[in-house]
C-alpha positions as CSV (number, residue, x, y, z in Angstrom):
1,X,-35.3,22.5,-65.4
2,X,-31.8,23.2,-64.1
3,X,-31.1,24.0,-60.5
4,X,-30.2,27.6,-61.4
5,X,-33.6,28.0,-63.2
6,X,-35.4,26.6,-60.2
7,X,-33.8,29.2,-57.9
8,X,-34.5,32.0,-60.4
9,X,-38.2,31.1,-60.5
10,X,-38.3,31.1,-56.7
11,X,-36.8,34.5,-56.6
12,X,-39.4,35.8,-59.1
13,X,-42.2,34.5,-57.0
14,X,-41.2,36.7,-54.1
15,X,-39.1,36.5,-50.9
16,X,-39.0,33.2,-49.0
17,X,-39.8,33.4,-45.4
18,X,-37.3,32.1,-42.9
19,X,-39.9,29.6,-41.6
20,X,-40.6,28.3,-45.1
21,X,-36.9,28.1,-46.0
22,X,-36.1,26.1,-42.8
23,X,-39.0,23.8,-43.5
24,X,-37.7,23.0,-47.0
25,X,-34.2,22.4,-45.7
26,X,-35.6,20.1,-43.0
27,X,-37.4,18.0,-45.6
28,X,-34.2,16.0,-46.0
29,X,-33.6,17.0,-49.6
30,X,-30.8,19.5,-48.8
31,X,-28.2,19.7,-46.1
32,X,-26.6,23.0,-44.9
33,X,-22.9,22.7,-44.1
34,X,-22.2,23.7,-40.4
35,X,-18.8,25.1,-41.5
36,X,-19.3,27.1,-44.7
37,X,-23.1,27.3,-44.9
38,X,-23.4,25.9,-48.4
39,X,-26.5,23.9,-49.3
40,X,-25.7,20.5,-50.7
41,X,-28.1,18.0,-52.2
42,X,-28.4,15.3,-49.5
43,X,-28.0,12.5,-52.0
44,X,-24.7,14.0,-53.2
45,X,-23.5,14.6,-49.7
46,X,-24.1,10.9,-48.8
47,X,-22.4,9.8,-52.0
48,X,-19.4,11.9,-50.8
49,X,-19.4,10.0,-47.5
50,X,-20.9,13.0,-45.6
51,X,-18.0,15.3,-46.4
52,X,-18.9,18.8,-47.6
53,X,-17.8,19.1,-51.3
54,X,-17.3,22.8,-50.9
55,X,-15.1,23.1,-47.8
56,X,-14.3,19.5,-46.8
57,X,-16.1,19.6,-43.5
58,X,-16.6,16.1,-42.1
59,X,-20.1,15.6,-40.8
60,X,-20.5,13.0,-38.0
61,X,-21.3,9.5,-39.2
62,X,-22.0,6.4,-37.2
63,X,-21.2,2.7,-37.0
64,X,-23.3,1.2,-39.8
65,X,-22.2,3.9,-42.2
66,X,-18.6,3.2,-41.4
67,X,-19.0,-0.5,-42.1
68,X,-20.6,0.3,-45.4
69,X,-17.8,2.7,-46.3
70,X,-14.8,0.5,-45.3
71,X,-15.8,-3.1,-45.6
72,X,-16.4,-5.0,-48.9
73,X,-19.9,-5.9,-49.6
74,X,-21.2,-9.2,-48.0
75,X,-18.0,-9.8,-46.0
76,X,-18.9,-8.2,-42.7
77,X,-19.4,-10.6,-39.8
78,X,-20.4,-8.9,-36.5
79,X,-19.0,-10.2,-33.2
80,X,-20.3,-10.3,-29.7
81,X,-23.6,-8.6,-30.5
82,X,-25.3,-10.2,-27.5
83,X,-23.1,-8.4,-24.9
84,X,-25.1,-5.8,-23.0
85,X,-24.1,-3.5,-20.1
86,X,-25.3,-3.9,-16.6
87,X,-25.7,-1.4,-13.7
88,X,-23.5,-3.0,-10.9
89,X,-23.1,0.3,-9.1
90,X,-26.8,1.2,-9.2
91,X,-25.7,4.6,-10.3
92,X,-28.2,7.5,-10.5
93,X,-27.9,11.1,-11.6
94,X,-31.1,12.8,-13.0
95,X,-32.3,9.2,-13.8
96,X,-31.0,5.8,-13.0
97,X,-28.2,4.3,-15.2
98,X,-30.4,1.3,-16.1
99,X,-33.2,3.6,-17.3
100,X,-30.7,5.6,-19.3
101,X,-29.3,2.5,-20.9
102,X,-32.7,1.2,-21.9
103,X,-33.7,4.5,-23.4
104,X,-30.5,4.8,-25.4
105,X,-30.8,1.3,-26.7
106,X,-34.3,1.8,-27.8
107,X,-33.4,5.1,-29.5
108,X,-30.2,4.0,-31.3
109,X,-31.0,0.3,-31.8
110,X,-27.5,-0.4,-30.5
111,X,-26.5,-2.6,-27.5
112,X,-23.6,-0.4,-26.6
113,X,-21.2,2.2,-27.9
114,X,-19.0,0.0,-30.2
115,X,-19.5,-2.3,-33.1
116,X,-16.9,-5.1,-33.7
117,X,-16.5,-7.6,-36.4
118,X,-14.4,-9.2,-39.1
119,X,-14.5,-8.4,-42.8
120,X,-12.5,-7.7,-45.8
121,X,-11.1,-4.3,-46.9
122,X,-10.3,-4.4,-50.7
123,X,-10.0,-8.2,-50.3
124,X,-7.7,-8.0,-47.2
125,X,-8.8,-9.6,-43.9
126,X,-9.4,-7.1,-41.2
127,X,-10.6,-6.9,-37.5
128,X,-12.6,-3.7,-37.2
129,X,-13.9,-1.9,-34.2
130,X,-16.1,1.2,-34.6
131,X,-17.1,3.5,-31.7
132,X,-20.5,5.0,-32.1
133,X,-21.0,8.5,-30.6
134,X,-24.8,8.1,-30.6
135,X,-24.6,5.8,-27.6
136,X,-23.9,8.0,-24.6
137,X,-21.3,10.0,-26.4
138,X,-19.3,6.9,-27.4
139,X,-18.3,6.5,-23.7
140,X,-16.2,3.5,-22.8
141,X,-17.9,1.1,-20.4
142,X,-17.3,-2.5,-19.5
143,X,-19.0,-3.8,-22.6
144,X,-17.0,-1.5,-24.9
145,X,-13.8,-2.7,-23.2
146,X,-14.8,-6.4,-23.4
147,X,-15.8,-6.3,-27.1
148,X,-12.7,-4.5,-28.1
149,X,-10.5,-6.9,-26.1
150,X,-12.2,-9.9,-27.6
151,X,-11.8,-8.4,-31.1
152,X,-8.1,-7.8,-30.6
153,X,-7.5,-11.3,-29.1
154,X,-9.4,-12.9,-32.0
155,X,-7.2,-10.9,-34.4
156,X,-4.1,-12.0,-32.7
157,X,-5.1,-15.7,-33.0
158,X,-6.0,-15.4,-36.6
159,X,-3.1,-13.0,-37.4
160,X,-5.4,-10.1,-38.7
161,X,-4.5,-6.4,-38.6
162,X,-6.8,-4.4,-36.3
163,X,-8.4,-1.0,-37.1
164,X,-10.4,0.9,-34.5
165,X,-12.4,4.0,-35.4
166,X,-12.3,6.1,-32.3
167,X,-15.1,8.6,-31.4
168,X,-15.7,9.0,-27.7
169,X,-16.0,11.3,-24.8
170,X,-13.9,9.0,-22.6
171,X,-14.6,6.5,-19.8
172,X,-18.3,6.1,-18.8
173,X,-18.7,7.8,-15.4
174,X,-21.8,5.7,-14.5
175,X,-19.5,2.6,-14.2
176,X,-16.8,4.3,-12.2
177,X,-13.6,2.2,-11.7
178,X,-15.0,-0.6,-13.8
179,X,-14.9,1.7,-16.9
180,X,-11.3,2.9,-16.1
181,X,-10.1,-0.8,-15.9
182,X,-11.0,-1.2,-19.6
183,X,-8.1,1.1,-20.5
184,X,-5.6,-1.4,-19.0
185,X,-7.4,-4.4,-20.4
186,X,-7.5,-3.2,-24.0
187,X,-3.9,-2.0,-23.8
188,X,-2.7,-5.4,-22.6
189,X,-4.5,-7.1,-25.5
190,X,-2.9,-4.7,-27.9
191,X,0.5,-5.4,-26.4
192,X,0.1,-9.1,-27.1
193,X,-1.0,-8.2,-30.6
194,X,2.1,-6.1,-31.0
195,X,4.3,-8.9,-29.7
196,X,2.9,-11.2,-32.5
197,X,4.2,-8.5,-34.9
198,X,0.8,-7.6,-36.2
199,X,-0.5,-4.2,-37.4
200,X,-2.8,-1.9,-35.3
201,X,-4.1,1.4,-36.7
202,X,-6.4,3.7,-34.7
203,X,-8.4,6.3,-36.7
204,X,-9.1,9.3,-34.5
205,X,-12.4,11.0,-35.5
206,X,-14.3,13.9,-33.9
207,X,-14.2,13.8,-30.9
208,X,-11.6,11.5,-29.4
209,X,-11.1,12.4,-25.8
210,X,-10.6,11.3,-22.2
211,X,-9.7,7.7,-21.3
212,X,-9.9,6.6,-24.9
213,X,-7.2,9.0,-25.9
214,X,-5.2,8.0,-22.8
215,X,-5.1,4.4,-23.9
216,X,-5.8,2.5,-27.1
217,X,-6.3,5.6,-29.3
218,X,-2.7,6.5,-29.0
219,X,-1.1,3.0,-29.0
220,X,-1.2,2.4,-32.8
221,X,1.7,1.5,-35.0
222,X,0.4,4.2,-37.3
223,X,-2.1,6.8,-35.9
224,X,-4.5,8.3,-38.5
225,X,-7.0,11.2,-37.9
226,X,-9.8,12.8,-39.8
227,X,-9.4,16.6,-40.7
228,X,-10.3,19.0,-37.9
229,X,-11.1,16.2,-35.4
230,X,-11.0,17.3,-31.8
231,X,-8.4,15.0,-30.0
232,X,-7.3,15.4,-26.4
233,X,-7.6,14.2,-22.8
234,X,-9.1,17.0,-20.7
235,X,-11.2,19.8,-22.3
236,X,-9.6,23.1,-23.4
237,X,-11.1,25.1,-20.5
238,X,-9.9,22.6,-17.9
239,X,-6.4,22.7,-19.3
240,X,-6.3,26.5,-19.4
241,X,-7.5,26.7,-15.8
242,X,-5.0,24.1,-14.6
243,X,-2.0,25.7,-16.5
244,X,-3.3,29.2,-15.9
245,X,-2.3,30.3,-19.4
246,X,-4.0,30.8,-22.7
247,X,-3.7,27.9,-25.1
248,X,-2.9,28.4,-28.8
249,X,-5.5,28.5,-31.5
250,X,-6.3,25.1,-33.0
251,X,-5.2,23.4,-29.8
252,X,-6.4,19.7,-29.6
253,X,-7.2,19.6,-33.3
254,X,-5.9,16.8,-35.6
255,X,-3.7,19.4,-37.4
256,X,-2.2,20.7,-34.2
257,X,-1.4,17.1,-33.1
258,X,0.1,16.3,-36.5
259,X,2.5,19.3,-36.2
260,X,3.6,18.2,-32.7
261,X,4.1,14.5,-33.6
262,X,1.2,12.9,-31.9
263,X,-0.5,11.9,-35.2
264,X,1.2,10.3,-38.2
265,X,-1.2,11.5,-40.9
266,X,-4.5,13.2,-41.5
267,X,-6.6,11.3,-44.0
268,X,-9.9,12.6,-45.5
269,X,-12.8,10.2,-45.1
270,X,-13.1,9.8,-48.9
271,X,-9.5,8.4,-49.0
272,X,-9.6,6.3,-45.8
273,X,-10.4,2.9,-47.3
274,X,-7.7,3.3,-50.0
275,X,-5.1,4.5,-47.4
276,X,-5.9,1.6,-45.0
277,X,-5.6,-0.9,-47.8
278,X,-2.2,0.5,-48.8
279,X,-0.9,0.4,-45.2
280,X,-2.1,-3.2,-44.6
281,X,-0.5,-4.4,-47.8
282,X,2.8,-2.8,-46.9
283,X,2.7,-4.4,-43.5
284,X,1.5,-7.9,-44.5
285,X,3.4,-10.6,-42.8
286,X,4.6,-13.4,-45.0
287,X,5.8,-16.9,-43.9
288,X,9.5,-16.5,-43.2
289,X,11.8,-19.1,-44.7
290,X,14.6,-20.1,-42.4
291,X,17.9,-18.5,-43.4
292,X,20.5,-20.6,-45.1
293,X,22.9,-22.1,-42.6
294,X,26.4,-22.3,-43.9
295,X,28.5,-24.9,-42.2
296,X,31.4,-23.4,-40.5
297,X,34.1,-26.0,-39.7
298,X,35.4,-26.0,-36.2
299,X,39.0,-24.9,-35.9
300,X,41.5,-27.7,-36.1
301,X,43.5,-28.0,-32.8
302,X,47.0,-29.4,-33.4
303,X,49.0,-30.5,-30.4
304,X,52.6,-29.7,-31.0
305,X,54.9,-31.4,-28.5
306,X,58.4,-30.2,-28.0
307,X,61.2,-32.6,-28.9
């Protein structure tokens, strides 16, 4: 039976209640697009890397899915998985930071908000960092900064390009100044990577904001973004209240930043691996042969004495 016949039979059997319809959608067989409302077979949506085939809306995905999409099979080697955050400030809001960390770790099965590792992308060696928004909004704490710094330093030693998939609400407020220090630490590691004439590409996904935008997300040799990703420092309402003027439509979207020169290209997720491979191949460093040194004779000095 075709899908059209299936829907036709359902219509003949009478109207479908809203509760029944929501229950069937929630079964996991179908996914409703948040942008256009089209129902897509969940298996087809996953095969299309969680991009709506109708309107191109990019659903949020997480670290393990990014590894599967970008890294060649059986080449991923995770780094620094044992690093875990502490609570040096004994911070507490509605609950203590230590309790919040433990609950988030149990829920997400992650140690913190970033995955780092080495792998191959279409056979090319790569150092890859992936921020995971599930872990406290992808916020940048001490462990995130340390893992990314170690990844970049390892890439500098082994002369690997670096790609960081950014998805973050910014610095982690529960760690105060310690989280803000990570901005300078990661940026310093990237500067040493740049001095070694190696390639760094950040990929800005939805959302990339706060201290991440103010540091390593905007320090790339080539800055890529996913379509319609929110990218900025402060939120739209804060900026409007500070400037006391209305901001244009689409402000802080990837498309707006592309038009104003902050982003180099917007790449759909389904073409990201191919695009990264092309860029890495174009910027591969090859052993340089010393230039040919042509012997230039010194000028002949002739002493002419007067008779």
